[in-house]
C-alpha positions as CSV (number, residue, x, y, z in Angstrom):
1,M,-108.3,148.6,-12.3
2,F,-110.7,146.2,-14.1
3,S,-111.9,147.3,-17.5
4,R,-115.6,146.9,-18.2
5,L,-116.5,144.6,-21.1
6,K,-118.4,146.4,-23.8
7,G,-121.8,144.9,-24.4
8,G,-121.5,142.6,-21.3
9,A,-125.3,142.7,-20.6
10,L,-126.0,141.6,-24.2
11,Y,-123.7,138.6,-23.9
12,V,-125.4,137.6,-20.6
13,S,-128.8,137.9,-22.2
14,V,-127.7,135.7,-25.2
15,I,-126.3,133.0,-22.9
16,I,-129.5,133.0,-20.7
17,S,-131.6,132.8,-23.9
18,I,-129.6,129.8,-25.2
19,L,-129.9,128.0,-21.8
20,I,-133.7,128.7,-21.7
21,S,-134.0,127.5,-25.3
22,I,-132.2,124.3,-24.4
23,I,-134.3,123.7,-21.4
24,L,-137.5,124.4,-23.3
25,S,-136.4,122.0,-26.1
26,L,-135.8,119.3,-23.5
27,F,-139.3,119.8,-22.1
28,I,-140.7,119.6,-25.6
29,M,-138.8,116.4,-26.4
30,V,-139.9,114.8,-23.1
31,A,-143.5,115.8,-23.7
32,Y,-143.3,114.5,-27.3
33,Y,-141.9,111.1,-26.3
34,N,-144.3,110.8,-23.4
35,T,-147.1,111.5,-25.8
36,R,-145.7,108.9,-28.2
37,S,-145.3,106.4,-25.4
38,V,-148.9,106.9,-24.3
39,Q,-150.1,106.6,-27.9
40,T,-148.1,103.4,-28.4
41,Q,-149.4,101.8,-25.2
42,S,-152.9,102.8,-26.1
43,S,-152.5,101.3,-29.6
44,V,-151.0,98.0,-28.2
45,L,-153.7,97.8,-25.5
46,Q,-156.4,98.3,-28.2
47,L,-154.8,95.7,-30.3
48,Q,-154.8,93.3,-27.4
49,L,-158.5,93.9,-26.9
50,S,-159.0,93.2,-30.6
51,L,-157.1,90.0,-30.2
52,E,-159.3,88.9,-27.3
53,S,-162.4,89.9,-29.4
54,G,-161.1,87.4,-32.0
55,F,-161.1,84.6,-29.4
56,E,-164.6,85.5,-28.4
57,I,-165.7,85.2,-32.0
58,A,-164.0,81.9,-32.4
59,R,-165.5,80.5,-29.2
60,S,-168.9,80.8,-30.6
61,E,-170.3,77.4,-31.7
62,Y,-171.8,79.1,-34.8
63,Y,-168.4,80.4,-36.1
64,T,-166.7,78.5,-38.9
65,T,-163.4,79.6,-40.3
66,D,-163.5,81.1,-43.8
67,G,-160.1,79.9,-44.9
68,G,-158.2,82.9,-43.5
69,S,-159.2,86.4,-44.5
70,W,-158.5,89.5,-42.5
71,Q,-161.6,91.2,-41.0
72,Q,-161.7,94.9,-40.2
73,M,-162.9,95.7,-36.7
74,P,-166.0,98.0,-36.8
75,Y,-164.8,100.4,-34.1
76,N,-161.2,101.1,-35.0
77,N,-158.5,100.5,-37.6
78,D,-157.5,97.1,-36.3
79,S,-157.8,93.9,-38.3
80,I,-158.0,90.3,-37.1
81,L,-157.5,86.9,-38.7
82,V,-159.2,84.0,-36.9
83,R,-158.6,80.4,-37.6
84,K,-160.3,77.5,-35.9
85,K,-159.9,73.8,-36.6
86,A,-159.9,70.4,-34.8
87,W,-156.7,69.3,-33.3
88,G,-157.4,65.8,-32.0
89,C,-160.5,66.0,-29.8
90,Y,-159.7,69.6,-28.9
91,V,-160.2,72.8,-30.9
92,L,-157.2,74.8,-32.0
93,I,-157.8,78.6,-32.2
94,D,-155.3,80.9,-33.8
95,V,-155.9,84.7,-33.8
96,K,-153.7,87.4,-35.3
97,A,-154.4,91.1,-34.9
98,K,-152.7,94.0,-36.6
99,N,-152.9,97.8,-37.1
100,A,-150.7,100.3,-39.0
101,H,-147.7,99.8,-36.6
102,F,-148.0,96.6,-34.6
103,R,-148.9,92.9,-35.0
104,L,-150.0,90.4,-32.2
105,N,-150.6,86.7,-32.4
106,K,-151.9,84.1,-29.9
107,T,-152.8,80.4,-30.2
108,G,-154.5,78.1,-27.8
109,L,-156.0,74.6,-27.5
110,F,-159.6,74.8,-26.3
111,G,-162.1,72.5,-24.8
112,T,-164.9,73.0,-22.3
113,L,-165.3,72.7,-18.5
114,A,-165.3,69.2,-17.1
115,W,-168.4,67.8,-15.4
116,K,-168.0,68.3,-11.6
117,D,-170.7,66.0,-10.3
118,T,-171.2,63.3,-12.9
119,A,-169.2,60.1,-12.7
120,I,-170.9,57.7,-15.1
121,V,-173.7,58.0,-17.7
122,L,-175.2,54.8,-19.2
123,A,-178.2,54.2,-21.4
124,E,-181.3,52.5,-20.0
125,Q,-181.3,48.8,-20.8
126,N,-183.3,47.4,-17.9
127,R,-180.4,45.3,-16.7
128,Q,-178.6,45.5,-13.3
129,I,-175.0,46.7,-12.9
130,G,-172.8,44.2,-11.1
131,L,-170.1,45.5,-8.8
132,A,-167.1,43.5,-7.7
133,G,-163.8,44.2,-6.0
134,K,-163.1,47.8,-4.8
135,V,-165.6,50.1,-6.4
136,R,-166.1,53.7,-5.2
137,F,-167.9,56.7,-6.6
138,R,-167.7,60.4,-5.8
139,G,-170.2,61.7,-8.3
140,N,-173.6,60.9,-9.7
141,C,-174.0,57.6,-11.5
142,Y,-176.8,57.3,-14.0
143,F,-177.5,53.5,-14.1
144,P,-180.5,51.5,-15.5
145,K,-183.6,51.4,-13.3
146,A,-182.9,47.8,-12.5
147,G,-180.3,49.1,-10.1
148,I,-177.1,47.5,-8.8
149,R,-176.1,44.2,-7.3
150,S,-173.1,42.4,-5.8
151,A,-171.0,40.3,-8.2
152,Y,-168.1,37.9,-7.9
153,I,-165.1,38.4,-10.3
154,E,-161.5,37.2,-10.0
155,G,-162.1,36.0,-6.5
156,S,-163.5,39.3,-5.3
157,G,-167.0,40.2,-4.3
158,F,-168.7,43.5,-3.3
159,S,-170.6,43.9,0.0
160,D,-171.0,47.6,0.6
161,L,-174.0,48.4,-1.7
162,N,-175.4,50.9,0.8
163,A,-172.2,53.1,0.4
164,V,-172.8,53.6,-3.3
165,K,-176.6,53.8,-3.5
166,P,-176.8,57.5,-2.7
167,Y,-174.9,58.2,-5.9
168,I,-177.3,56.1,-8.1
169,H,-179.8,57.9,-10.4
170,P,-182.0,56.7,-13.3
171,A,-180.2,56.5,-16.6
172,P,-181.6,58.3,-19.7
173,E,-183.4,56.2,-22.3
174,H,-180.8,57.0,-24.9
175,L,-177.1,58.0,-24.7
176,P,-176.5,61.7,-25.4
177,L,-175.1,61.9,-29.0
178,P,-172.0,63.9,-29.9
179,D,-172.6,67.2,-31.6
180,E,-172.9,66.7,-35.4
181,H,-171.0,69.9,-36.1
182,Y,-168.2,68.7,-33.8
183,L,-168.0,65.3,-35.6
184,D,-168.0,67.1,-39.0
185,N,-164.9,69.0,-37.9
186,I,-163.2,65.7,-37.0
187,S,-164.2,64.2,-40.3
188,Q,-162.9,67.2,-42.1
189,S,-159.5,66.9,-40.4
190,Q,-159.3,63.3,-41.7
191,S,-159.8,64.4,-45.3
192,G,-156.2,65.3,-45.9
193,I,-154.3,68.5,-46.4
194,D,-155.8,71.9,-45.8
195,P,-154.6,74.2,-48.6
196,Y,-155.0,77.3,-46.4
197,S,-153.1,76.3,-43.3
198,D,-150.9,73.2,-44.2
199,S,-147.5,73.0,-45.7
200,L,-146.4,69.6,-47.1
201,L,-143.0,68.3,-46.3
202,S,-141.2,66.0,-48.7
203,F,-139.5,64.0,-46.0
204,M,-139.8,62.8,-42.4
205,P,-137.5,64.9,-40.2
206,E,-135.9,63.3,-37.2
207,Q,-136.1,66.6,-35.3
208,W,-138.6,69.3,-35.9
209,N,-140.3,72.0,-33.9
210,Q,-142.9,73.9,-35.8
211,S,-144.4,77.0,-34.2
212,F,-148.2,77.3,-34.1
213,R,-147.7,80.8,-35.6
214,Q,-146.6,79.2,-38.8
215,Q,-148.4,76.9,-41.2
216,T,-148.9,73.3,-40.1
217,A,-146.0,71.0,-41.2
218,V,-147.5,67.9,-42.8
219,V,-145.9,64.6,-43.6
220,Q,-148.1,62.2,-45.6
221,Q,-147.2,58.5,-46.2
222,G,-148.8,55.1,-46.5
223,T,-147.3,53.7,-43.2
224,M,-145.0,55.3,-40.6
225,V,-142.7,54.1,-37.9
226,L,-141.6,56.8,-35.4
227,G,-138.4,55.7,-33.7
228,K,-135.8,58.2,-32.6
229,H,-137.9,61.1,-33.8
230,S,-138.3,64.3,-31.8
231,L,-141.3,66.3,-33.1
232,S,-143.0,69.2,-31.4
233,N,-146.1,71.4,-31.8
234,N,-147.7,72.3,-35.2
235,I,-146.9,69.0,-37.0
236,K,-149.5,66.7,-38.5
237,L,-148.6,63.1,-39.6
238,I,-151.0,61.5,-42.0
239,A,-150.9,57.8,-42.9
240,S,-153.4,55.8,-45.0
241,D,-152.7,52.7,-43.0
242,V,-150.8,52.4,-39.7
243,I,-148.6,54.7,-37.6
244,T,-146.3,52.8,-35.1
245,V,-144.8,54.9,-32.3
246,E,-141.8,53.4,-30.5
247,S,-141.0,54.2,-26.9
248,S,-137.9,56.1,-28.0
249,A,-140.0,58.7,-29.9
250,Q,-140.5,62.1,-28.4
251,L,-143.8,63.7,-29.4
252,T,-145.2,66.9,-28.0
253,N,-148.6,68.2,-29.2
254,V,-148.2,66.4,-32.5
255,L,-151.4,65.3,-34.4
256,L,-151.5,61.8,-35.8
257,I,-154.1,60.8,-38.5
258,A,-154.3,57.3,-39.7
259,R,-156.4,54.1,-40.0
260,K,-154.7,52.8,-36.9
261,V,-152.1,54.0,-34.4
262,V,-150.0,51.7,-32.2
263,F,-147.9,53.0,-29.2
264,K,-145.2,50.6,-28.0
265,K,-144.6,49.8,-24.4
266,G,-143.2,52.6,-22.3
267,F,-144.0,55.5,-24.6
268,K,-144.3,59.0,-23.0
269,G,-145.5,62.1,-24.6
270,T,-148.3,64.6,-25.4
271,V,-150.2,63.3,-28.5
272,H,-153.4,63.9,-30.4
273,A,-154.6,61.0,-32.6
274,I,-157.6,60.6,-34.9
275,C,-158.1,57.2,-36.4
276,R,-160.8,55.4,-38.5
277,D,-160.2,52.0,-37.0
278,S,-158.4,51.8,-33.7
279,I,-155.8,53.2,-31.3
280,V,-153.8,50.7,-29.3
281,T,-151.3,51.3,-26.5
282,E,-149.1,48.7,-25.0
283,D,-148.3,48.5,-21.2
284,E,-146.9,51.4,-19.2
285,C,-147.6,54.2,-21.6
286,E,-148.1,57.8,-20.3
287,F,-149.9,60.6,-22.1
288,A,-149.5,64.1,-20.6
289,Y,-152.2,66.8,-20.5
290,P,-153.8,67.7,-22.8
291,S,-153.7,64.6,-25.0
292,S,-156.6,63.2,-26.9
293,F,-157.6,60.1,-28.8
294,C,-160.5,59.9,-31.3
295,V,-161.8,56.9,-33.3
296,Y,-164.4,58.0,-35.7
297,S,-165.3,57.5,-39.4
298,A,-168.2,59.1,-41.2
299,Q,-168.2,56.2,-43.7
300,V,-167.7,52.6,-42.4
301,P,-167.7,49.9,-45.0
302,D,-170.1,47.0,-44.9
303,S,-167.2,44.6,-44.2
304,A,-167.0,46.2,-40.7
305,K,-170.3,44.6,-39.7
306,G,-169.9,43.0,-36.3
307,M,-166.4,44.4,-36.0
308,V,-165.3,46.1,-32.7
309,R,-163.3,49.3,-33.2
310,G,-162.1,51.7,-30.6
311,I,-159.3,52.6,-28.1
312,F,-157.5,49.8,-26.3
313,F,-155.0,50.4,-23.5
314,G,-152.5,48.1,-22.0
315,S,-152.0,47.7,-18.2
316,S,-150.5,50.4,-16.0
317,C,-151.1,53.3,-18.4
318,K,-151.8,56.9,-17.6
319,F,-153.8,59.4,-19.7
320,K,-154.7,63.0,-19.2
321,G,-157.2,64.6,-21.6
322,G,-160.0,63.2,-23.7
323,L,-161.0,59.9,-25.2
324,L,-163.7,59.6,-27.9
325,A,-165.0,56.6,-29.8
326,A,-168.0,57.6,-31.8
327,N,-170.4,55.8,-34.2
328,D,-173.6,57.0,-35.7
329,Q,-176.8,55.1,-35.3
330,K,-176.5,53.5,-38.8
331,S,-173.0,52.1,-38.3
332,L,-172.6,48.3,-38.6
333,S,-169.6,48.2,-36.3
334,R,-169.4,48.7,-32.5
335,M,-167.1,51.1,-30.5
336,M,-165.1,50.1,-27.5
337,I,-162.9,52.0,-25.0
338,R,-160.9,49.6,-22.8
339,L,-159.1,50.9,-19.8
340,N,-156.9,48.1,-18.5
341,R,-155.7,47.2,-15.0
342,H,-154.0,49.9,-12.9
343,F,-155.2,52.6,-15.2
344,E,-155.0,56.3,-14.2
345,F,-157.1,58.8,-16.0
346,I,-157.9,62.5,-15.7
347,G,-160.4,64.0,-18.1
348,S,-163.5,62.9,-20.0
349,I,-164.4,59.6,-21.8
350,Y,-167.2,59.0,-24.4
351,S,-168.0,55.8,-26.2
352,S,-171.1,55.4,-28.3
353,D,-171.2,51.6,-27.4
354,Y,-169.0,49.9,-24.9
355,A,-166.5,50.9,-22.2
356,D,-164.3,48.9,-19.8
357,A,-163.7,51.1,-16.7
358,Q,-160.9,49.9,-14.5
359,G,-158.4,51.8,-12.3
360,N,-158.7,55.4,-11.0
361,L,-160.8,57.7,-13.1
362,Y,-160.7,61.4,-12.1
363,G,-163.4,62.6,-14.5
364,S,-166.5,61.4,-16.3
365,L,-167.4,58.3,-18.3
366,C,-170.3,58.3,-20.8
367,C,-171.1,55.0,-22.7
368,R,-174.1,52.9,-23.7
369,T,-173.0,49.7,-22.0
370,L,-170.3,48.6,-19.6
371,L,-168.2,45.6,-20.9
372,L,-165.5,44.3,-18.5
373,Q,-162.7,42.2,-19.8
374,T,-160.5,40.2,-17.3
375,P,-158.1,37.2,-17.7
376,S,-161.0,35.0,-16.6
377,G,-163.7,36.2,-19.0
378,V,-165.9,39.0,-20.3
379,Y,-168.7,40.5,-18.2
380,E,-171.4,42.8,-19.5
381,N,-172.8,45.5,-17.3
382,H,-170.1,45.0,-14.6
383,L,-167.6,47.3,-12.8
384,Y,-164.5,45.8,-11.1
385,N,-161.8,47.6,-9.1
386,C,-162.8,51.0,-10.2
387,F,-162.7,54.4,-8.5
388,I,-164.4,57.4,-10.2
389,D,-164.1,60.9,-8.9
390,P,-165.1,63.8,-11.2
391,Q,-164.5,66.4,-8.6
392,R,-160.8,66.3,-7.7
393,Y,-159.4,67.9,-10.8
394,S,-162.5,69.5,-12.2
395,A,-161.5,73.1,-11.3
396,G,-159.9,74.6,-14.4
397,L,-159.8,71.2,-16.3
398,S,-160.5,71.6,-20.0
399,V,-162.0,68.5,-21.7
400,P,-163.1,68.1,-25.3
401,A,-166.5,69.7,-26.1
402,W,-168.1,66.8,-28.0
403,Q,-171.6,67.4,-26.7
404,K,-173.7,70.4,-27.7
405,Q,-174.6,72.5,-24.7
406,K,-176.5,75.8,-24.3
407,D,-174.2,78.7,-23.3
408,R,-171.2,76.5,-23.6
409,H,-168.0,78.2,-22.6
410,L,-164.8,77.2,-24.3
411,L,-161.9,76.9,-21.8
412,C,-158.2,77.0,-22.9
413,A,-156.3,73.8,-22.1
414,Q,-152.9,75.1,-23.3
415,W,-151.5,78.3,-24.7
416,F,-148.7,78.1,-27.3
């Protein structure tokens, strides 16, 4: 015979109540963490939108950085910090966003969309353009009204004028000038150290990788020689005279500021350079996208009268990005961009005076006068062995935004 447990129903009721409590607690915990997860995702998503809003603010041509103060967003509790400055010919935009729990940061190098249908823009000088060797266009060419003619250079003539005539259009009376605000930013970057965003190093490191989320690491000397140095990203080298870059140097996204920069034969890297006098590369140098060279000085001494400054490449070089050699109308010197034999270029070129276009150019060239230099002589208003195609790489290609345009859209060339 089995004996009945006294109060058995009560024990069963207590056990069932405990199990129900445990199950309900689990449901409550799952609901709580689901709610927290949704709130977290919503907060992060809102912060990402605030971050993108910061980039939209910085893309405006009217926006100038205030040195770095946090701004409260008007529609939520997020705050953003926007910094914008010249990095070579491009614009470096750094945006930070934060709220009570999270912080996001994003940095990019920005330019503008490349011209898709313009190969060459010259100024009207009422002089014919001579063509010799293999010359081809795949875009509009704005030449003087005097037109084009066949020329004979280095034993090569040009006989197919009818093939290029459909691309020829009248040149403007004056060459379009670079945006004054853009040149002011270039000039400001040459002025030295920015107390808000730069951090001065007391020595030249042989290896250094500085994140763009940190302050810019700056080395300042009279002259510099970069040999077996490996430098990457947010690093600025400032020299009052000359920076010499050997072929053994490894530079990635580094900014060089000097009177003159010289790249030795065979150098390869991604470099941004701003100089007052000139940039010279020897033969077989390669500069990866997005590189940029700029020669500009707001104040040129009277001793520079008649002097030719600018960017000068050796033979068999490759460059992807932007080239700018700019003078104002009062300058006593002249600017020159020389692309030597077997040159390969992707991007945009602007010279306020002369340009020597040789090789394959996948982009646009804007200059006042063509000035060809060959082993046999110097030829003004001539093109020789030149192929210019602005269409092949124009989709998604970001080039420096040195000209003021209505409704200009800044396009990211590289995210960091």
